[in-house]
TILO-862588 format. One record per residue: residue number from 0; x, y, z of N, C-alpha, C in turn. Coordinates in steps of 0.1 Angstrom, whole numbers, plus 5000, padded with zeros to 4 digits. Each point is the difference from the previous one (the first is absolute). Layout:
  nr n_xx n_yy n_zz ca_xx ca_yy ca_zz c_xx c_yy c_zz
 NUM    X    Y    Z     X     Y     Z    X    Y    Z
...
END
This chain:
  nr n_xx n_yy n_zz ca_xx ca_yy ca_zz c_xx c_yy c_zz
   0 5360 1709 1225  4987  5000  5006 4999 5013 5009
   1 4988 5004 5003  4997  5012  5008 5000 4996 5015
   2 5002 5011 5008  5000  4997  5015 4986 4994 5004
   3 4989 5003 4993  4987  4994  5004 5001 4985 4997
   4 5006 4996 4989  5001  4986  4997 5007 4992 5010
   5 5011 5006 5005  5008  4994  5010 4992 4999 5013
   6 4993 5010 5003  4991  5000  5013 4990 4989 4999
   7 4994 4999 4988  4990  4989  4998 5006 4986 5001
   8 5012 4999 4995  5007  4987  5001 5003 4997 5015
   9 5003 5010 5008  5002  4998  5014 4988 4994 5007
  10 4988 5006 4996  4987  4996  5006 4997 4986 4995
  11 5003 4997 4988  4997  4986  4994 5009 4990 5007
  12 5013 5004 5003  5009  4992  5007 4995 4996 5014
  13 4995 5010 5007  4994  4998  5013 4988 4990 5000
  14 4991 5002 4991  4989  4991  4998 5004 4986 4997
  15 5010 4999 4990  5005  4987  4996 5007 4993 5011
  16 5008 5007 5008  5008  4995  5011 4990 4994 5011
  17 4990 5008 5003  4990  4995  5010 4993 4987 4996
  18 4995 5000 4988  4993  4989  4995 5009 4988 4999
  19 5012 5002 4995  5010  4989  4998 5003 4994 5014
  20 5002 5008 5010  5003  4995  5013 4989 4991 5006
  21 4988 5004 4997  4988  4993  5006 4997 4987 4992
  22 4998 5002 4987  4994  4989  4992 5007 4998 4987
  23 5010 5008 4996  5005  4999  4987 4991 5007 4990
  24 5005 5002 4988  4991  5007  4990 5002 5015 4999
  25 5011 5005 5006  5002  5014  4999 5002 5005 4986
  26 5004 4991 4991  5003  5004  4986 4987 5005 4993
  27 4988 4996 5006  4988  5006  4994 5000 5015 5001
  28 5007 5006 5009  5001  5014  5002 5012 5006 4993
  29 5012 4993 5003  5012  5006  4995 5003 4999 4985
  30 4997 4989 4994  5003  4998  4986 4992 5010 4991
  31 4986 5001 5003  4993  5010  4992 5005 5014 5002
  32 5004 5003 5012  5006  5014  5003 5012 5002 4992
  33 5009 4990 4999  5012  5002  4992 4997 5001 4985
  34 4991 4992 4996  4996  5000  4985 4994 5014 4997
  35 4993 5006 5010  4993  5013  4997 5010 5011 4998
  36 5013 4998 5004  5010  5010  4997 5005 5000 4986
  37 4996 4989 4992  5004  4999  4987 5012 4992 4997
  38 5006 4994 5011  5012  4992  4997 4996 4986 4994
  39 5010 4994 4992  4997  4988  4993 4996 4989 5011
  40 4992 4990 4996  4995  4990  5009 5012 4992 5007
  41 5010 4997 4992  5011  4992  5006 5008 5008 5011
  42 5001 5013 4998  5006  5009  5009 4991 5002 5013
  43 4987 5001 4997  4990  5000  5011 5001 4988 5009
  44 5002 4988 4994  5000  4988  5007 5014 4999 5008
  45 5011 5004 4994  5012  5000  5007 5001 5010 5011
  46 4994 5011 4998  5000  5011  5011 4991 4995 5011
  47 4989 4993 4997  4991  4995  5010 5007 4989 5009
  48 5008 4992 4993  5008  4990  5008 5009 5006 5010
  49 5007 5011 4996  5009  5007  5009 4993 5006 5012
  50 4990 5007 4997  4993  5007  5011 4993 4990 5009
  51 4994 4990 4994  4992  4990  5009 5010 4992 5008
  52 5012 4997 4995  5010  4993  5008 5003 5007 5013
  53 5001 5013 4999  5003  5008  5012 4989 4999 5011
  54 4988 5001 4995  4989  4999  5010 4998 4986 5005
  55 5002 4990 4991  4999  4986  5005 5011 4997 5010
  56 5012 5006 4998  5011  4997  5009 4997 5005 5014
  57 4993 5012 5001  4996  5005  5013 4990 4991 5007
  58 4990 4995 4992  4990  4991  5005 5006 4987 5005
  59 5010 4995 4992  5007  4988  5004 5007 5002 5013
  60 5007 5011 5002  5007  5003  5012 4991 5000 5012
  61 4988 5007 4999  4990  5000  5011 4995 4986 5003
  62 4997 4993 4990  4994  4986  5002 5010 4991 5007
  63 5013 5001 4996  5011  4992  5006 5001 5004 5014
  64 5000 5013 5004  5001  5004  5014 4988 4994 5008
  65 4988 4999 4994  4988  4995  5007 5000 4985 5000
  66 5010 4993 4995  5000  4986  5001 4991 4993 4990
  67 4997 5006 4988  4991  4994  4990 5008 4994 4989
  68 5012 4997 5002  5008  4994  4989 5008 4988 5005
  69 4994 4992 5008  5007  4989  5006 4996 4986 4994
  70 4993 5001 4988  4996  4988  4994 5012 4992 4995
  71 5001 4987 5003  5011  4992  4995 5002 5001 4985
  72 5012 5001 4995  5004  5000  4986 4995 5012 4993
  73 4996 5010 5007  4996  5013  4993 5012 5005 4992
  74 5011 5000 5006  5012  5005  4993 5002 4993 4987
  75 4997 4987 4998  5002  4993  4988 4990 5006 4989
  76 4987 5002 5004  4991  5006  4991 5004 5013 4995
  77 5006 5008 5010  5004  5014  4996 5012 4999 4990
  78 5009 4992 5002  5012  4999  4991 4995 4995 4986
  79 4992 4990 5000  4995  4995  4987 4991 5010 4993
  80 4992 5007 5007  4992  5011  4994 5009 5011 4994
  81 5011 5003 5006  5009  5010  4995 5006 4996 4986
  82 5005 4988 5000  5006  4995  4987 4990 4997 4989
  83 4989 4994 5004  4989  4997  4991 4994 5013 4994
  84 4999 5011 5007  4995  5012  4995 5010 5006 4990
  85 5012 4998 5001  5010  5005  4990 4997 4992 4987
  86 4998 4987 5001  4997  4993  4988 4987 5004 4994
  87 4990 5003 5008  4987  5005  4995 5001 5014 4993
  88 5008 5009 5006  5002  5013  4994 5007 4999 4986
  89 5010 4991 5000  5007  4997  4987 4991 4994 4990
  90 4991 4991 5004  4991  4994  4991 4990 5009 4993
  91 4998 5012 5007  4990  5009  4994 5004 5004 4986
  92 5013 5000 4997  5005  5005  4987 4998 4989 4989
  93 4998 4988 5004  4999  4989  4990 4987 4992 4999
  94 4992 5002 5011  4987  4993  5000 4988 5009 5000
  95 4989 4995 4995  4988  5009  5000 4992 4999 5013
  96 4995 5012 5004  4992  5000  5013 4985 5000 4997
  97 4996 4998 4987  4986  5002  4997 4991 4990 5007
  98 5005 4987 5001  4992  4990  5006 4998 5003 5015
  99 5011 5004 5007  5000  5003  5014 4990 5012 5002
 100 5001 5010 4991  4992  5012  5002 4985 4996 5000
 101 4996 4990 4993  4986  4996  4999 4997 4990 5011
 102 5009 4992 5005  4998  4989  5009 5000 5005 5015
 103 5009 5009 5003  5003  5004  5014 4987 5006 5007
 104 4993 5009 4993  4988  5006  5006 4990 4989 5006
 105 4999 4989 4992  4990  4990  5004 5006 4992 5012
 106 5013 4998 5001  5006  4994  5011 4998 5009 5013
 107 5002 5013 4998  4998  5009  5011 4986 5000 5005
 108 4991 4999 4990  4986  5000  5004 4997 4987 5008
 109 5006 4989 4997  4999  4988  5008 5005 5002 5014
 110 5012 5007 5002  5005  5003  5013 4990 5008 5008
 111 4994 5010 4993  4991  5009  5007 4987 4993 5005
 112 4995 4992 4991  4988  4992  5003 5002 4990 5011
 113 5011 4993 5000  5004  4990  5010 5001 5007 5014
 114 5007 5012 5000  5002  5007  5012 4987 5005 5006
 115 4992 5006 4991  4987  5006  5004 4991 4989 5007
 116 5000 4988 4994  4990  4990  5005 5006 4992 5011
 117 5013 5000 5002  5007  4993  5011 5002 5010 5011
 118 4990 5001 5009  5000  5011  5010 5011 4998 5010
 119 5005 4989 5001  5011  4997  5010 5014 5002 4994
 120 5000 5004 4987  5013  5000  4993 5010 5009 5007
 121 5010 4994 5005  5011  5008  5006 4997 5006 5014
 122 4989 4997 5006  4996  5006  5013 5008 4993 5011
 123 5001 4987 4998  5007  4992  5010 5011 4991 4993
 124 5009 4995 5008  5010  4991  4994 4993 4987 4995
 125 5003 4996 4988  4993  4988  4994 5009 4988 5000
 126 4996 4991 4991  5008  4987  4999 5010 5001 4989
 127 5012 4996 5003  5011  5000  4990 4998 4988 4991
 128 5000 5002 4987  4997  4990  4990 5013 4996 4992
 129 5011 5007 5001  5012  4998  4993 5012 5004 5008
 130 5011 4993 4999  5011  5004  5008 5006 5014 4996
 131 5004 5008 5009  5006  5013  4997 5011 5000 4990
 132 5008 4989 5000  5011  4998  4991 4995 4999 4986
 133 4990 4991 4997  4995  4998  4987 4992 5012 4996
 134 4993 5007 5009  4993  5012  4996 5010 5011 4996
 135 5011 5002 5007  5009  5010  4996 5006 4998 4986
 136 5003 4987 4997  5005  4997  4986 4990 5003 4989
 137 4988 4994 5002  4989  5001  4990 4996 5015 4997
 138 4997 5006 5011  4994  5014  4999 5011 5010 4998
 139 5012 4998 5006  5010  5010  4998 5004 5001 4985
 140 5001 4988 4994  5003  5000  4985 4988 5005 4992
 141 4988 4995 5002  4989  5003  4992 4996 5014 5001
 142 4998 5005 5012  4995  5014  5002 5011 5010 4999
 143 5012 4996 5002  5011  5009  4998 5001 5003 4985
 144 5000 4989 4992  5000  5002  4985 4989 5008 4995
 145 4988 4997 5005  4988  5007  4996 5001 5015 5003
 146 5005 5003 5012  5001  5015  5004 5010 5007 4990
 147 5011 4994 4997  5009  5006  4990 4994 5001 4986
 148 4992 4990 4996  4995  4999  4987 4988 5009 4997
 149 4991 5000 5010  4987  5007  4998 4997 5008 5013
 150 4997 4993 5011  4999  5007  5013 4987 5002 5007
 151 4989 5005 4993  4988  5004  5007 4994 4988 5008
 152 4997 5002 5012  4994  4990  5009 5010 4991 5007
 153 5013 5002 4998  5010  4992  5007 4998 4999 5015
 154 4998 5011 5006  4998  5000  5015 4987 4992 5004
 155 4989 5001 4992  4988  4993  5003 5002 4985 4998
 156 5007 4996 4990  5003  4986  4998 5009 4994 5011
 157 5010 5008 5005  5008  4996  5011 4991 4998 5013
 158 4992 5010 5002  4992  5000  5013 4990 4988 5000
 159 4994 4997 4988  4991  4989  4999 5008 4987 5003
 160 5011 4999 4993  5008  4987  5002 5005 4998 5014
 161 5005 5011 5006  5005  4998  5014 4989 4997 5010
 162 4989 5006 4999  4989  4997  5009 4994 4986 4997
 163 4998 4997 4988  4994  4987  4996 5009 4988 5002
 164 5013 5001 4997  5009  4989  5000 5009 4999 5012
 165 5004 5012 5006  5008  4999  5012 4992 5002 5013
 166 4988 5005 4998  4991  5001  5012 5003 5012 5008
 167 5007 5010 4995  5002  5012  5008 4988 5009 5000
 168 4998 5008 5011  4989  5010  5000 5005 5012 4992
 169 4991 5009 4997  5004  5011  4990 5011 5009 5004
 170 5002 5002 5013  5012  5008  5004 5013 4993 4996
 171 5001 4988 5004  5012  4992  4996 5002 4999 4985
 172 4988 4998 4993  5001  4998  4986 5004 5013 4993
 173 4996 5012 5006  5004  5013  4994 5015 5001 5002
 174 5006 4996 5011  5014  5001  5002 5008 4991 4990
 175 4995 4988 4998  5007  4991  4990 4999 5006 4986
 176 4988 5005 4997  4997  5006  4987 5009 5012 4997
 177 5002 5009 5010  5008  5012  4998 5015 4996 4998
 178 5005 4990 5007  5014  4996  4999 5002 4995 4986
 179 4991 4991 4995  5001  4995  4986 4999 5010 4990
 180 4990 5010 5002  4998  5010  4990 5012 5009 4999
 181 5007 5003 5011  5012  5009  5000 5010 4993 4992
 182 5002 4987 5002  5010  4993  4992 4998 5000 4985
 183 4987 4998 4996  4998  5000  4986 5000 5014 4994
 184 4996 5010 5008  5001  5014  4995 5015 5003 4998
 185 5009 4996 5009  5014  5004  4999 5006 4992 4988
 186 4997 4987 4998  5005  4993  4989 4997 5005 4987
 187 4987 5003 4998  4995  5006  4987 5006 5014 4998
 188 5001 5008 5012  5005  5013  4999 5014 5000 4994
 189 5008 4991 5003  5014  4999  4994 5000 4999 4985
 190 4990 4993 4995  4999  4999  4985 4995 5013 4994
 191 4990 5007 5007  4996  5013  4995 5011 5010 5001
 192 5008 5000 5010  5011  5009  5001 5010 4998 4989
 193 5003 4987 4997  5009  4997  4990 4996 5004 4986
 194 4986 5001 4998  4995  5005  4988 4998 5015 4999
 195 5003 5007 5011  4998  5014  5001 4986 5004 5000
 196 4991 4992 5006  4986  5002  5000 4995 5005 5014
 197 5007 5010 5006  4996  5005  5013 5001 5016 4999
 198 4990 5007 5004  5000  5014  5001 5003 5004 5015
 199 5012 5003 5002  5005  5002  5014 4993 5012 5008
 200 4998 5011 4993  4994  5011  5006 4985 4997 5004
 201 4993 4993 4991  4986  4996  5003 5000 4990 5012
 202 5009 4991 4999  5001  4990  5011 5003 5007 5013
 203 5009 5010 5000  5003  5007  5013 4988 5007 5006
 204 4992 5006 4991  4988  5006  5005 4990 4991 5007
 205 4999 4988 4994  4991  4990  5005 5005 4993 5012
 206 5013 4999 5001  5006  4992  5012 4996 5007 5013
 207 5001 5013 5000  4996  5007  5013 4986 4996 5004
 208 4990 5000 4991  4987  4996  5003 4999 4985 5004
 209 5007 4992 4992  5001  4985  5003 5004 4997 5014
 210 5010 5007 5005  5006  4997  5013 4989 5003 5011
 211 4993 5012 4998  4990  5003  5010 4988 4991 4999
 212 4996 4997 4988  4988  4991  4999 5003 4986 5005
 213 5012 4995 4997  5004  4986  5004 5001 4999 5015
 214 5005 5011 5006  5002  5000  5015 4986 5000 5007
 215 4991 5008 4995  4986  5001  5005 4993 4987 4998
 216 5001 4994 4988  4992  4988  4997 5005 4988 5008
 217 5014 4999 5001  5005  4988  5007 4997 5002 5015
 218 5000 5012 5006  4997  5002  5014 4985 4996 5003
 219 4991 5003 4990  4986  4996  5002 4998 4985 4999
 220 5007 4994 4991  5000  4985  4999 5004 4993 5013
 221 5011 5005 5006  5006  4994  5012 4990 5002 5011
 222 4994 5012 5001  4991  5003  5011 4986 4993 4999
 223 4994 5001 4987  4986  4996  4998 4999 4986 4996
 224 5010 4994 4993  4999  4986  4997 4991 4996 4988
 225 4996 4988 5000  4993  4994  4988 4986 5007 4997
 226 4993 5004 5011  4987  5006  4997 5001 5014 4993
 227 5012 5006 5001  5002  5012  4992 5005 4997 4986
 228 5008 4990 4999  5006  4997  4987 4990 4994 4990
 229 4991 4992 5005  4990  4993  4991 4992 5009 4991
 230 4993 5011 5006  4992  5008  4991 5009 5008 4990
 231 5012 5004 5004  5009  5007  4991 5004 4991 4989
 232 5004 4988 5004  5004  4990  4990 4989 4997 4990
 233 4988 4998 5004  4989  4998  4991 4998 5012 4991
 234 5000 5012 5005  4998  5012  4992 5010 5001 4989
 235 5013 4998 5004  5011  5001  4990 4999 4989 4989
 236 4997 4988 5004  4999  4989  4990 4988 5003 4991
 237 4989 5004 5005  4989  5003  4991 5003 5011 4991
 238 5006 5011 5005  5004  5011  4992 5010 4997 4989
 239 5010 4992 5004  5010  4995  4990 4994 4991 4989
 240 4990 4992 5004  4994  4991  4991 4992 5008 4989
 241 4992 5010 5005  4992  5008  4991 5009 5008 4990
 242 5011 5006 5006  5009  5007  4991 5007 4992 4989
 243 5004 4988 5005  5007  4991  4990 4990 4994 4990
 244 4988 4998 5004  4990  4995  4990 4997 5011 4990
 245 4999 5013 5005  4998  5011  4990 5012 5001 4991
 246 5012 4999 5005  5012  5002  4992 5001 4989 4989
 247 4996 4987 5004  5001  4989  4991 4989 4999 4990
 248 4988 5003 5004  4988  4998  4992 4992 5012 4995
 249 5001 5011 5008  4992  5011  4997 5006 5013 4996
 250 5014 5000 5003  5007  5013  4998 5001 5004 4986
END
C-alpha cells in the first residue's frame, strides 16, 4: 500500500476510535476503509478486530479509572463474551450468515426507534429488571457469540440491554458495553490470527489513530455523561441500520 493509504487508515482509525468509545459502531468507518485498500474481506475483518481492540482497551482503562465498571458480575459477562466470541468466529466457517445479514438491520432499526421515542432512555438510573448474574450469563454468551460470528450492532445491543434490564444510565452502560466488547474482540481476534487473516502493517497505521480517538471519546463521555452519549448513539445506530439495509437488500 502507498503512504497515502496508510495515512488515510490512520484518520479512519481516529474516527472509529472516537465513535467506538462514545457509542460503538466505529466499524462503520474502519471496515470500509480497510476494504477500500483492496484487501480480502476476511483479512479486513481480522485487521479491524486487532486495531479496534487497542482503542477499546484504552477506553476501558479510562472508564475503569472513572469508576464506571463496578456493576456486579460484570467480570462474568466479560469472560463468557470472550469464549463465546471464539465459538462465533469459528462458526463463521461452517454456518451461513445470510439470515442474520437480512434480519439484523431491522433489529437495529427497532433499537433506534425505541431510543428515539423514549426520551428518558439512559438519562437517569432506571429500574433493574434482571439480576446482574443472570444478565451476565445470558448476554455474555449470546452477544459474545454474535460479535464473533457477525458483529455489526453488538455495542448497540449491549447498551440497550444494560440500560433496559440492569437500569444503568448511559455512562455506566457504556462502561459495561466497552468491557464486554473488548472481551469479544480479543476472543474472535485469536481465531483470525490463527487463520492468518490480519494485515499487521495496516493495523499498525490504524492503531495510532484509534488510541487518540478512543482517549478523546472516553474523556468526553466521562465529562459530559448521558446527554452527550444519547445523540451520538442514535446517529450511529441509524447510520448502521441504513448501511446494513443497503448491503442486505439494495447493494
